N, C-alpha and C positions, 0 to 999 in steps of 0.2 A: 840707552844712549840715543840722543836725537841724531837723525841723519844730517849731514853737512849740506844743507840746501842754502840757496841764497836767502830765502825767507828766514830760516832759523838763525843763520849767521848775522843777518842785518838786524833782526829783532833783538838778539843777544847783545850785539855791539852797540847799537844805538840806545837800547834800553839801559845798558850799563852807564853810558855817558850822560844820559838824561837823569838817572837816579843820583849820580854823583854831583849833578848840578853843573857839569862842564859845558853843556850845550843848551843854554836858555832859549836859543832860537829854533829848537826842535820840538815838535809836538808829535808824540807817538800816536799811531792809529791802532787801536785794539784789533786783534784778530776778529774777522767777521764784521767789523764796523764799516759803514759806508764812508768812503773818502770824499764823496760829493762830486766826483767826475766819473765819466764812463771809463771802465777798464776792460782789458781783454778777458775772455773767458779763462778762469783759473788764476788770474793775476791777483796778487795780494798787496794791498797798500801797507806800507811800513811806517812812514813818518812824513810830516810836512816840515820843510826846512825854510825858514824865513831868511832871505838873503839880506846882507848888510845894506846893499844898494836898494833903491826904491823899486826894484823890479818885482814881478810876481814871484811868489814862493815856489819851491820845487816840491813835487810829490815824489817820494822815493818808494818804489815798489820792489818786488822781488825780481822784476824783469827789466825795468828801465827807470829813467828819470824823466818826469813830465813837468812841463812849465806852460802855463796858459792853455792847458788842455791838449797840448801837442807833445809828442815824444821828443825830448831833447837828445837822448841817447839810449840805445838798447845795450844792455851789458854785454851781450854776446858779440856786439860789433866793435868793442873796445880792444885794441891791440896793445896799447901802452898807456900808462898813467904817470904823469909827471907832476911833481909838486913845485909850484911857484914858477919855474923857468927851466928850459932845456939845458941852459948853460949853468954849471955848478957855481961858478963865481958870481954870476948875476943873481942866481937864486939865493946865495949866501948874503949878498948885499941887500936884497929885497925881503929877507926873512921876516923882519919886523912889520913892514908896511903891507906886504902882499902875501902873508902866510895863509890867507884864506882863498888862494887861487889854486885851481886844479885844471890841468890840461889833459884832455883825453884824446889820444890819437886813435882814429877809427881805421879798421882794416881796409876800407875803401880809399884811404889816403887823406881824408879831411880831418880836421881837428875841432874839438869843442872845448872852449875855455869857459870855465865857470868861476865867476868872481863873487866875492862877498859871502862865502859859506860860513864865515866865523869859525868857531871851534868845531863845527860839524865837518870841517874839512878832514879832520883826523880819523874819525871812524870810517868815513867814506874812502879816504886814501888807503886805509888799512884793508878795507874790503877789496878794492881793486887790486892792490898788490898781492893779496892772498889769492884772489881769483885768477890772476895772471900767472901764478905759480912761482913768483919770486918776490921776496920781501926785500926791496931795495929802493933807492931813490928814483930809479928809472926802471920800471918793470916792463918788459916787452915779451911778446910771444914771437918766437923765431920762425 
């Protein structure tokens, strides 16, 4: 049985979604393949995620999300992951038009909002909710 590492989980989850055809905006990076940007020693690239908006794509690694060559967020810095909006009523109203939005609250108090993930929002959301230890609409570490 494989160890439950970020890399194994993300490769499995994103691989499943790509094979099923759910995430046409995701391009998997094969193990050992060069992602085309500098990574930290031991860091493994998992997938490129083309955003719906005209911004640069995200590189998903086993450690962080990278955009335009810069770390957007390190996974260990994430304290909470919110889908669409903090307010449940607002989230329900925006579910159709903003389903591709993820809000990451960082331990230092700032937040990172990622828009335009398309269907890739779901495996990424699932990863964070599982990593934070609670599978719910608002996962937080206490």
